[in-house]
N, C-alpha and C positions, 0 to 999 in steps of 0.2 A: 598497453592495452591494444586484445587483440576480437577478433570479429569472430563470436561463437555460432553465428546463425541469421541468415534473411531468407524471410517468408512471413506465410499470413497476412495481417492486416490489422496495422497499427497494433501492435503488441502492448502490454502493460503488465503487473503487477507477477515478477517472477516470485517463485517462492520453491521452496527445497521440499520436502517431506524427510520423515525421518529414516530412512533408507537412505537419502541422498539424491534422489531423483528431481532433475529442474522440472515444474512447469512453469508456462507461461497463458496467457488470458489477451484472446485478440480482443480488443473493445467494438469490432466493428460488427462482428458475428458472434459474438457470447461463446466463439469456441474457448475451450482449454485445451492445450497441448503441452504434450510432455518432449521435452529434449532432448532427444538420443542419440546417440553414437554407432556406428557401422563398426567392423572390423578392422575398417583404413583409419579411423578416429573420427570421419567423417563427421558431423551432425545435422541432423533436421526436425523439424517439428514433427511430431507423430501425435492426431486427433487422438484424445481421448475423452471428453466429455462436452457437453453443449447444454445450457439454460439457455440461449438464446437472449441474453442482459446480463452476463456473465462481465463484471469489472474488477474484479478480486476475489483472489482464491487463499486459503489458510488453510492448515490443519490442528485436530486438537491433539493431545499427548497420546491418546488411545487411536490415532490416526486417520479419525472421521472428516472427511472434506466439507469445506463450508464456501461459500461462493455468496457474495457479493452482486444480485442482480437488480441491474436498473431497470428494466422492462416491467418486472414485478414487484419493484420497491420493498425488495425484501430479503433477508439472508435465507440462503436455502441450505439445507444439511441432506447429507448424500447418503442413503440407509443401506442396508447391507443387499439390497438386491439392487444398486446402485443407482437408481432411481431417485428424484430430488425432490424433498417436501420443505413448507415453508419451516422456518428454524423460529422468525419473528419477522413481522412487518407493518405494526402498529407500535402506537405509545399512547397510552390513554386512549385507546379509541380510534386513533389520528394514525392513518396511512402515513408512512415513511416516504420520504423526496426519491429515494431509491440510495441507498448505501454506496462507499465506494471505495473503501478500505476496511481490513478487517486486522486485528492480530489478536490470537491465544498465548496467554502469557502460561509458564510448567505447570502451575496448578490449574489450567483448564478455565480460567476467567477471560473472558470477552470482549472485547473494546473493536468499536465500531463509529466510524463517520458516516454520516448522512448529508448531504449535500445536493442530490441530483445530479442529471447532465451536466456537464459543463457551461458555463455560463447560468445555471436556473438560480444561485448565491453567491451574490456579489459585494464589493464593496456599497455599491446604492441599496442594494437589497439581503445583506447578512444573515440569510436565515437556516444556513446549516448547524448541524447538532452533532456530539459526539457522545455516544452512550456505551456502558458497560453492563455486561452483563454475568452473574457470580457463575460460580463453578456447576452450581445445582442447577442454573437456569432458573431459577427461583425469581429473580430479582433482578427487573430491568430499570437501570439507572440511568439519565442524563449527565454528563460531567458539563455538559453545555449544549443551552438546550436553544435553536433555534436563535443564533446569535454571531454566526459567523461566516466570515466569506470565503466558502469554497472550502472545507476540510475534509484533504483527500489523503493523506499518509497519515500513519502515526508509530510510534516504537514505547515497549514496556520498559523503561529500567531497571535495573539491579535490587536499586532502591524500593521502589515500585513505582516511582513517578511514569507519568505518562508525557511524551512527548508529541503534538499534534503539528501537522503542516499545516497551513493557513495561507491558500497558496495565492487569492488575490489580495493577502495583504501583505504576502511574502515578506513572512512572518513564521517561526517557530513559538508553540504555547505549549507552557508544561503545568501540568496538572498534579497537586502534590492531594492524597487524601487524609484529613487528619482524624482522632480516636473518633469524632462525632460521627463519622460516617462523608463529612461533607466534604466534595473536592474544594479547591483553592486555585486560582489560575491566575498567572503573570507571564509576560511574555519571554521568553530561553533566549531568543535569538532575533535580531531583524537582519533582512539580506536587504539589500538595493541591485538596482539593474533585473533586468527580467521581469517576465510575469512571477511566478514564484516560485515554492518546494512542492515540488507534485509527491515525492514519495523518500519513507527515511529507514535504513538499518540498521542496527546496532550490534555489536561485538562484544558486548560487556565494559569496552574499555573508549569506543568512539562512537559518534553517530556520521553516518554518512548520506546526505543529505541530496537526493537527485532535484537540481532547481530543472522548472519547466520555461522555457520562451518559445514562440510562436516560429518555423521553419523560414528560413531564408539561404539565399546562395551564400555559402561562406561562412554562415554563422556556426558557431561551436557549442558543444554543449558541456556543463559544466555540473559536477559533484563537488560539492564539499564537504573537508573532514572536519570534524569539530567534538572537542571532548566532551564527558559528560557533565562537566563544569563552567561548558558555554563558551569556549576558546578556541578561535576559528586555528587550524593546524595546517591546512593546504587545499589546493584546489585540483581535483584531475579534470582536464579537458576529452570530451570525444567528439566525434564527426561531425555529428546534426544536436538539435538544440530543444525535439521533443521528445525530453525524458519523462517517464511514464511510472518507470517504477525499479527499484534497487532490492536486491539480497546480501547477504552473506554469505561464501559458499567457502565454508569453514573447513574442509576436508584441500581444498586448495589454497587456502590464505588467501582470495579475491574477494571481488565484490562482481556482480552480474546485474548489467543495467538494459533493461529496453529502453528502447527508440521509436516513435511512432511513425514519424514519416520516411521512414526507411524499413518499416518493420524488420528491426532488426536486435540484436543481443549479443549486447560486449562484455567481453569479461577484463577487468581492472585487476591486477598483480598486487598487492598489498606488500 
């Protein structure tokens, strides 16, 4: 495990674009940064965009950037002129709480979690949702509607199933679409200890789960490796506990993990 960069404020949502560039979001300021290296190999954060409420970023197969924006309670789409406009902000005329995670599959289908700011959807008030939008943008469909305790991470599996991190229930859910178009949900994996899973990365063989806990002196962060069949393989330990995002760096055969309390980005070799 190595430190990639320190800086920014409460970093989250690491994501690679098609060219292999790494981006992270500052959830405190809504700024989107690219992690860049100089001629000597030193890395730093380079500001590239801001929506002022950014919580997560994704790129579609054509390279268009989408941003989950908590302030506007919407997913924003970047246009050719680099400005952002609302892609989706409501369901059946009801405003979204605030998207917190987004994934776009190879066909252009979008999946996202809608739970609002941390603490808005809890075990006592499980009002978080998971939605999908078809690749043509014509169909917005809930996989789970206002019934989850802070869903905040997801991954689309090779078989088309969707794994969702339900943080405040400390578990992973699996959604499978049947031929009728209806999604069925089951518990994929139940964790114990810590607050709960905050983000998921997938490399077509394994899932890597960033597990969030509140920062405290000496408390370590944990990333769990789980097979696509739901079998725990191993845990990776990080220096601090507020893990907020994870991505697979396929070129380097490594994981990239963001930690909020230290505003750091780490790399774990696989």
